[in-house]
N, C-alpha and C positions, 0 to 999 in steps of 0.2 A: 504494500500500500504506500502511495506517495506520502511524503511528509506534509504536514499541515504548516503552511507558511504564516507567520504571525508578525504583525507590527505592533509594538507596544508604544502607547501614547501617554505621556506624563511620567517623567522619570524622577519623581520625588521619593520620599521615604517609603511609601506604601508599595512602590513598584518592586522593591526587593523581595517581598513575599511572593509576588507573581513570578519573577525571574528565577527565584530559588527552586520553584516547582518546575517551571517550563524547561529550564536548562537541563534538567535530568530526565526529560521525557524524550526518548529516541524518535518518537513520531512527530515531534515539534521542531521547527526551525525558526529562530528569531531572525527575520530578514530586514527589519527596520526598527529604529528607535527615534521617537520624536519628543521634543520638549521645547518650550518657549525659550529656554536657555540651553543652547547647544552644548555647553560644557557639562550640564547635568546629564545629558544623554551619553556623552562620551565617557563620563566618569562611571555611569552605571554599566556601560558596555565593558569597560576595563575591569570593573569589580567582579563581573560574572564571566569573564573570559569570552565575550562575544566579539569575534574579530571581523566578520565579513558583513555585518549589518549596515544598511544605509542609514546614516544619521543626519537629522535635519530639524529645522524649526517649523517647516511648512508640511503639515500632515498630508495634504492632498498631493503635494509634489513627491513625497516619499511613497505614497500609495501608487502613484503612476509609475515610479521606478521599480517597485517590488512586486506589484500585483499580488497581494497577500490573500489568503483565505479568511483570516481572522484578525480582528483588532482587539487588543486588550486595552480597555479604556481606564487608565489609572489617573485621570486628571482630577482636578478639584470639582466639587459638585456643580458649580456654576457653568463648567465647560462640558458636562456630560451630554447635554442635549446636542450641541453642535457637533461634537466629535462622533457621537453615535449616529446622527443623521447623515453626516458626510460619509461615514464608514458604510452604512447600509446602502446608501445611494451609489456607492462605489462597487457594490456587489460583495461586500464582506459580511460574515457573521461577526457579531459584536458581543463581547463579554465585558461588563462594566463594573467598576466599584459602586458601592451603594453611596447615596440613595439613587434610585433609578433616574430621577430628574429633579429640577428645581421648582417645578410646578406640576399640577395635575394636567393642565392643558398640554404642556410639553411631553409629559409621560404618555398621554393618550396618542399624541402624534407619533411618538417613537414606536409604540407598540403597533399602531396601524401601519406604519411604514415597513416594519419588519415583516408583517403578514403580507403586505402588498408585493414586496420584492422577493419573498420566499426565503428569507434568511433568519437564522436564530439570533435572538437578542435576549440575553439573560443577565442577571445581577448576581454578584458574588456575595450572597447573604450567608457569610461563612459560619455564623453561629448555629445555623440549622444542622451543620455537620459535626457538631459536638457529640461525642458518643453518649454522654449522659442524657441529653435531650432525646436522643433516639431510644435509649433505654426507657425513659419516662413515657414517651409516646406509645411504645409497644405495650407497656403495662396498662396504660389507660384504655387502649384498644381491646384489651382482654375482657373489659367489662367488670372487673373485680370491684370497683367502687360505684358501679352503676352508671347512670346517665350523668354527665357533667352538668352542673347547674351554675357554679360560680368559680371563677379563677381570679385570684388576687396576686399581685406581685409588687415587690418593693425594690427600687434601685437607688442606693444611697452611696455615692462616692465623692469625696472631696478632691477633685482633680485640678491641680494647678498647672494647666497647660502653658499659659503665656501665649503670646502671639494672637492670631486672628480670632480664636475661639473666645477670648476675653471680651471681644467687642461684638460678637454675633447676636442677632436677634433670634429668639426662640432657640437658644443654643442647645438646650437639653433635648427638646423635641426633634429638631432638625439633625443634630449631630449624632445622637446616641439612641433615642427611643425607637428609631426604625428597626434596630436589632431586636429589641424587646417586643415590639408589636408583631414583628414577623414570627418570633418565637411563640407568642400567644396564639396566633392563627394556626400554627403547626401543632401546638399542644392540644388546643380545643378541637381542631378539625372543622372550624367554622370561620365565617367571614364577618366583618363589622357591618352593622346597620346604622347606628347612630352613636353620638358621643357628646358628653358634657365634660368640659375641661376648664380648669383654673390654673393659670400661670402666675408666678410672682418671683420677685428677687428678694430673698431674705436679708435682714440686717446682717452685716458682716460679710456678705458675698463679695468676692473679688471679680465678679463678672459685671459688665456694664448693663446687661439686659437680663430678662427673666431666666433664671437658671434652675427653677424648681417648678414642678407641675403635678397635678392630680387629674386623672381622666377616668371616666366611667363609660364603658362601651356596652351597648346591646349587640349581641351576635345573632347570626342567622338561625342558630339552633335554640334561640330564646335564653341562652346562658348570658351571664353578665361577667364582663372582664374589667377589673380595676387595676390602674397603674398609679403608683406613687413614686416620684423620683426627684433626685436633686444631684446637681454637679458640685454643690458647695456644702455638703454635709460632712463635718469633721468628726471623726471617731466612729467606731462600730460600723465600718463600711461593709456593704454587701459584696458579693462577688460581682464580676462584670456581667454575669448572666442573670443577675437579680435573684431575689429570694421569693419562692413561690408557694402558694397553697391552692390545691385543686380540690374542690368539694363535689362529690357525687351524691346521689340519693341513697347509696349504700355504704359510703365511707369517704375518707379523705386521704390526700397525699401531701406531704411537704417535701420540698426540694430546695436546697440552699444554693443552687446554681453550680455547685461543684459535684463532689462524689457522694454527698450525704443525702439520702432519700429515706423516707419512712412512710408507711401506710398503715391505716387502721380501717377495718370494716366492721359492720354491725354483725355480731354473733347471735344476739338474742334481743328481742324487743319486749316491751311490756311494762317496765318500770319507769320512774321519772327520768333516769338516764338509761339508754340502751347499754347492753354489754358489748364491749368491743374486743376485737382481737387484732394483734399485730400480725401483718402478713409480709412475706418477703417480696421485694421487687426484684425479679430474677435478672441475671445478666442477659445481655442481648447483643448478638453479633449483627451489626448493621451492614456488614460487607464493605463495599467501596464507599458507602455514604457516611464516611467519617473523615476527620482530618482538616476541617476548615478549608483554607485555600487549596491545599493539596487535593482533597477529595473533590471539591467543586470544579477546579480547573481540569482535572482528569476526566470528570464526567462531561464537561462541556466539549472537550476535544473529542471524546468518544461519540457524542451526539452529532458533532459535525461530520464525523466519519460515517455514521450509521443512519443519520436522518431521524434519530430519536429526539425527544423533547426533554431538556434538562428540568429538574425540579424547580429551579428558581427562574424560570422563563419570565420575561417581562409581563406577559399577559396575566400571569398569576401574581407576580410581585407588586404590580400596580395596586393591589388591594391592601398590601402592607403600607405602601406609600400613602394611600388614601387615609389611613389611620392617623398619620402624621399631620397631613394638611387639614383633616377634619378636626383634630384637636386644636390646631392653631386657629382655625376659623371659629370654633366654639369659644375659645379664650377671648378672641377679639369681640365677638358678639355678646359674650357673657350669657349664653344660653345653649341648650342642647341643639345640635344640628344633625341632619342626615348625612351619611357618608356617600360621597360621589366618586365612582370609579372611572368616570369618563362617559362620553356619549351624550346624547340629547337629554 
């Protein structure tokens, strides 16, 4: 099988995670590297021993020279739309960093263009491929705790980034919550219908704009998902995957976002309190669907080769993005709003 030719666009810090995987895939050839600062692209190429790639600052010029099969879009969120659209219209499959787009209108146009030109457009929603969340989802699908009715999660991390994030509007919702919202959709197996959200910037915050939020979502299966989060919470930080409680009509599960999970189910009803029993959440082999960037990039390349559809395809991931922009709109309007996925 011929090698899949790839042009990587955006040679900042995040690109290293992509190149570290792609460089060790014999079916992939990095044929071009693009950055607005040419020295960044040259430095990345040198760091990863990429010797024959075309390097430049003009993406379309590099595409014309290399005629690639795939674009890895590692640019900043504001550039995702233009890079993806140019890549799709050039006849390339596109795999992009999150978030999918900087607006729902752009996201819809990107998804529609991918369908029109018959190319794969997907997002590297890497936390979906955490082995612990795969184990949790497998257990919930067993039905041991019954029908899921409520999912609550907490994300509290005091992150002193410095740089552009300190000045971003909606910094928590735009920069981080997309991961948690996508995880919620995966855990519940349902999509959002409506949301009520409150954003604020607590006293003592080192961010210019709102860095804390609480959101309540109604989901398509009539469950309720709640999110509480902060980028400026000092002490007792959660994991990056959040702290979760999933409630079913037969029991509950707690997950700390790491390796600690516990479950209790009803053993006997009839008293003021039911009698509960602890049950094991068994190990689960998710096969190739683990490893964050590693698993997702390998899946995407396989789908390019076979014509299959990756799990994080844009037409599905737009629903996670809709949770972000729905929460922002609710916070602005100070009322609950319906979730819009695109279209009329």
